[in-house]
N, C-alpha and C positions, 0 to 999 in steps of 0.2 A: 504493500500500500504506500502511495506517495505521501511524503511529509507535507504538512500544511503549516501556515503561520500559527503561532501559539494562540490560545483563546484570549490571553491578555493583549497580545499584539493586535488581533482583529478588533477587540473591544476598543482599544485606544484609537485605532484608525477610524472606526465608525463614530466615536465620540467627537473626534477632531473636526470633521465635516468640511473643512476649508483649507486648501493648500495652494501654494504658489508653484507654477511650472516655469522653468527658465530654459530657453533655447539660446545658446550662445556659443559661437565658434568662429572659425575663419570666415565663414559666409557673411558674418556681420560686417566685415570690411567692405564687401561689395554692396550690401544694403538692398538686396533683392530677394530676401527670404532664404531659408535653409536648404532648399532644393536647387539652388542656382547652379551648382556644378552640373546637374543633370539637365535642367531646363535650358541653360545656355550652352550646353554641349562643350563644357570646358575640359580639355584633356588634362590628365593627371599632371604632367610636367608644368603646364601653365597654372593649374590650381595651386601647386606647391609653391609658386612664387609669392603666395599670400603669407607664407610662414614668416619671412623676414619683415613683413609689414605689420604684424600683430604686436601691438604695444599699447594696451589699454591703460594709460597712465592715470585715468580717473577712477579706476576700479577700487571700490571700498566694500569689502565683504561685510563689514559692520553695518554700513548703510543699507545693503540689500536685506540683511536679516532684520534690521530694525523696521524697514518698510513692511516686510511680511508681518512682523509682530503688530505693527500699528494698524495693519489691514485686518487683523483678527485671524490671520492664517497660521495654522499650527504646525505646518511642515512645508518644506521646499523640496522639489524634485528637479534636478538640474542635469543637463546633457553632459555625460562623461565622454561620450563619443557619438557623433551623429553619423549619418550615412556617408558623409564625405571622408570618414575614416580618421579624422584628426582627433587625438586624445586631448581632452581639456584638463588633464591632471598629469602628475609626474609618474607615468607608468614605466615599469622596468622592461616592458615587453615590446616597446616600439620607440624609435627615435622621432617618429612623426607625432610630436606632442608639444604642448604649450610651453614647457620649460626649455625648449630649444628655439624659442622665439626671443626677440629683444626683451620681452616682458620677464621671462626667466622664472617667474614665480608659479606656484601651484595654487590656482584660485579655489579649487575644491577643498584643499586643506584649510585655507584661510576662511572659507565659508563654513566649514564644519566647526571651526573654533568660534566663529561669530554666532552661529546658530545656538551653540551651547550657552553663550552669554545672554542671548535674548529669549531662551526658552522655546526655541523652534527646533523641530527635528529635521533631519536631512535624509533625502533619498536620492537615487541616481537613475537617470535614463541611460539605457544601453542599447545601441543599435546592433541588431543581428546582421543587417545588411551592411556591406562595406565596399564603397566604390573605389577604394584606394589599395586595400590590402592585396598583395599578389596571390595569396592562397585563396582569396575569394573570387577575384575578378580575372586574374591573369595566371591561372595555373599552368596552362600550356606553355606560356612564355617563360615562367619562372621555374618550372620543374617542381613546384611545391604541390602538396596533396591537400585535399579537403581537411584531413585530420590536422594539418598544420594550422588551419584557420580555427577549427573547433578548439584546439589547445590554446590558441591566442585568446579567443572569446572567453572561455572558461577561466583562463588565467587572469584576465582583466577583471572579471566579476569577483574572483577571489581577492584580488588586490583591494577592490572597493569595499568588500565585506570585512577586511582585516586591518585596514590602514587608516580608517576615517571615523573610528568610534562607532557609536550606535547608529544603525541604519534603519530608517523608517520604512523604506520601500525600494524595490527594484522594478523599474518600468521598462519592459522590452518593446522594441518596435522594429519593423522591417520584414516581418514574415506575414504575408497576407494570402493565405491559401485559397481564398474564394475570389481573388481579384485576377482577372485575365490580364496577361502581360502583352502589351503591344510589342512589335519587333524592336522598337527603339529602347525597350526596357528589358531585353533578354538578359543583359548582364546583371540584372537584379536577382536572377535565379540562384539559389544556393546549390552547392555541389553535393549535398547529402543532408543527413540529419544534423540538427543542432544539439541532439542528445539532451532533450529537455529534462527527462527524468533525473539524469545525473546532475544537470545544471541546477534545477530547482532544489534537489536534495542537498546540494552543497550550500546553497543560500540558507535554507531552513536550518541546517546544522550550525552554520557559522553565525547566523543572525536569526535566532528563533522567533523574535517578535516582528521581523520585517515581513511585510506583505508583498506578494508578487502579482504584477499585472503584465499581461502580454497583449499588446494592441493588435491582435490578429483579426478582429472583426468577425469572430466566430465563437462557437461554444467553448467556454473555458475548459482547459485540460486538467487532469490531476496534477496537483502541485501548485496550480494557480489559485490565488486567494480572492481575486476580484473579477468582476465583469466590467469591462470598460466601454464607454461610449464616447466617440470622438466628435466634437463640434455638434453635439446633439443630446437631447434629453431621452432617457430610456423609452423605447417603444415608438418614438416619433419617426426616426430614420429619414429626416429631411435631406441628409447627405446622400442616401442611397447605398451606402456601404456598411452601415452598422447592422449588427444582429438585431432582429425584431423580437426574438424570444428572450424573455428574462428568466435566468436559470436558478435564481434563489441565492446566489452569492451576494456579498456586499458589493455595492456599485460605486463606480467613480466616473464622473463626467469630466472630460478634459475639454477646455474651450479657450480660444484666444481672446485677448482683451480688445483686439482689433480684427483684422482679417488674415494675419499671418503669424506663424510661430516665431521664426527668426526675424531679426531687425529688417524692416523694409522701409526705407526712408520716404517713400511716396505714399505710404498707407496712413491716411488721416481718418479712417473710419473707426475711431475708438468708441467702444460701447459706453453708454451712459452708466452712471452709478446705479440708477434705478433699474436698468436692464440687468446689471450684474447681480443686484440683490434678488431680483426675480428668478434668475437662473439658479442662484444659491438656494433659495427657498423651494423651488420646484425640484431641484436635485434632492434636497433633504426630504421632501415629502414622499419620495419613492424609495427612501432608504439609501440615498447616494451622497457621496462627497463631490464637491466641485474643486477641480484642479485647474486654476485659472492661470493662463500663460502670459508671460511678458518676455519680450526680446530685447535685451540690453544692446546699447550702441557699441560700435567698435572701440569707443573710448572707455567702455566699461560701466556706463551708467544706465539705470532703468529710466526710460524717458519720463520727463517731469510730469507730463499730462497723465501718464499711466500711474505714477505715484499718487497724484492727486485723486484719481478715481478710486484707487485702492484704499486710500485713507478715508475717503467718504464712505465706502463700504464698512470700513473699520469703525467709524463713528456710529453708523447704524447698528452694527453688532454690539457695540458697547451699551446701547440702550435696549436692544431687542434680541440679543443673541441667545437668550434662554429658549427661544423658539427654534434654534438651529443646533447649538452644541448639545451633545449627550442625548440627542433625540433619535428616534427611529421612524420608519415609514408611517405616515398617518393612516388612520382608519376611517376618518370622516371623508366621504366622497368629495372630490373637488367640484367646484362650480366654475362658471365663466370668470368669476372674480376672486376665487379663493383656492388655496391648497392647505393641507394640514400636516403637522408632525405630532409626535407624541413622546412622552417620557413617563412610563408607567401608566397610571390612571389620569395623568394630566395631559390635555390635548391643546395644541397650539394652532390656531387658525390664522393663516397669513392672508390678509386682505390686500390684494395686489392692485385692485382697481376700484375707483369710487363710482359705482353704478347707481346706488341710491343710499339713503341715510341709514338703512338697516341692512344687515347681512342675513340672508335666509339660507339655512342649512338643512340637509336631510342626513340621516344616519348618525346623529350624535348619540354616543352611548347614554344609556338610561340613567347612570349615576350622576351625570352632569346637571348641576342646578345653579352654578355660579360662573360668572365671567368677569375678567379684569384685563386691563391693558398691561402688557408686559413692560412697556417702557416706563410707566408711571405707577403701576399698581392700582390705579383707579378702578373701582368697580363699575361694571356696565350692566344695564338692564337686559335681562334675558327672559324670553317667553318660550315655554316648551309646549309643543303639540297644539292642542285645541284651545289654548288660552287666548289665541288671536280670534276675534269674532268672526272672521270670514273663512275660517277653516274648520272642518269637522273635528270632533274631539279625538278621533282615532288617526288623524293625519300625522305623518312623521315630519314634523317641521319645527325647527328651532330658529327663533328670530332674536337677533342681537342688534341693538341700535347704537351707533357710534356718532357722537356729536362731531360735526365737521371740524371744529377747532382742535379736536383730539386726534385727528387722523395724521398718520405719517405719510409724507409725500412719496416715499419709496414702498413701504410695506408696513401696514398697521397689524401688529401681532396681538392676538387675543388669547389668553390662557383660559381654558374651560376645565372645571373641576367640580 
C-alpha cells in the first residue's frame, strides 16, 4: 500500500486554506511568461544565454514571506525547477542553476529561513518535464538513458526534502496523460516511467507531514494526497482540461492573480481583491484550498499592485477569516449569492452579492437558531421555516436580514449556530 501524508499533515493543510504560489526563473528576464522557451521556439544554447543575465538585486526573501503573512497565506509553494530545466536552488546534481549566475545566492534557502521567521510554511514545485536536461530531451545525442533522468529527478526531490527544513508540500507538474500532444510538443514526451510509487514513498518517508499534488488533470494516484484544479473551481472545468469528477481527497485550486504564472510585463489584467476573496470562499466551500500565484520580476520583487491586492485580501481575512480557516466543505446548499463553510456545528454563510436586504437559504441544519456577523459579532435577525407569513409552515426556508450598512463590500460572512 502506498504511503500517504500523515493525518496531522493533511489536517494542517486543510486548516490553512490559503497559500501563495510563486513562479520565478530565467523566463522572468524575458517577461513573456514561463513557457516562453517553448512558445518562442528558443533553442537551448540561446536560452542558456539568460544565465549570465540573472541578477535579481532587489530580491528580499523576508519581504516575500512577510507579504504572504500579511495576505493571510499560511504557506508558499515556489518553483524549484520549471520546464525550462533551470534549478532555482543550489542543487548538487546540475551546474544549470541559480548559484552559477551573477546572483550566486540560493533564494530557496533564504526563503525557507524567512518563512520560519514569519510563521509561513514552505513547499516546492517540481517539474517532471525538462526541456533542457539531455537525458530527457536529447538522449540520442547525449548517449544518456531515461534512468539517468529519473535518478536526477528523484535526487533533486531528495535534496529539497532534506536540505530546507520542514516541507509543507511537493507540487509536481509536466505529466498530462489525457492531453494530446501536437507535433511541435513531441519533445514533451517522457522516455519511460517517473516511478511515482518510489518517488512518493521517498517524500512521505522523509517529510511525513508534507502533502503531494500532481497536476496531471486526472484521477489522483496512490500516494497523492490532493486533487488539484488549475485556473478553475472544482466541477466547473471552464478551462476544458480539468477533471470533472471529484474523488473525495482534499482539494487545492491553483489560480493566477492575473493571466499568467510567470512574470509577463504586458499583463495588466490583475484580479480585483473582491474576485480573489470570492475564489477563496468558493474554494473553501467545497473543501478546497486556494493557491494563489504571483510572478516576481527579474529584479526579484513581487509586483507592487499584486502586493496591494494580497494585503487587501489579508485585511478581509483579519476580520472574517473565521469563515475560511479551520473550516471544511459547507453543507448548506449554495445560492446565486451565497456559499457556505462549516466548523463542527457552526456554519458560515458567505454573502458574495447584494441581491436584496435579506438572504434566503434552504437546507440549514435544524439546530441553527442564531446568526451573527463574523467581522463584528453583531447578532442578526433570523427567521426559520414558516415564521415568514408568505411561506407555509413546512417550507425549508431560513431568512436572515442584513442591514446595508453592515455589509462587507467583498464578502459578508454570517456565522449560524
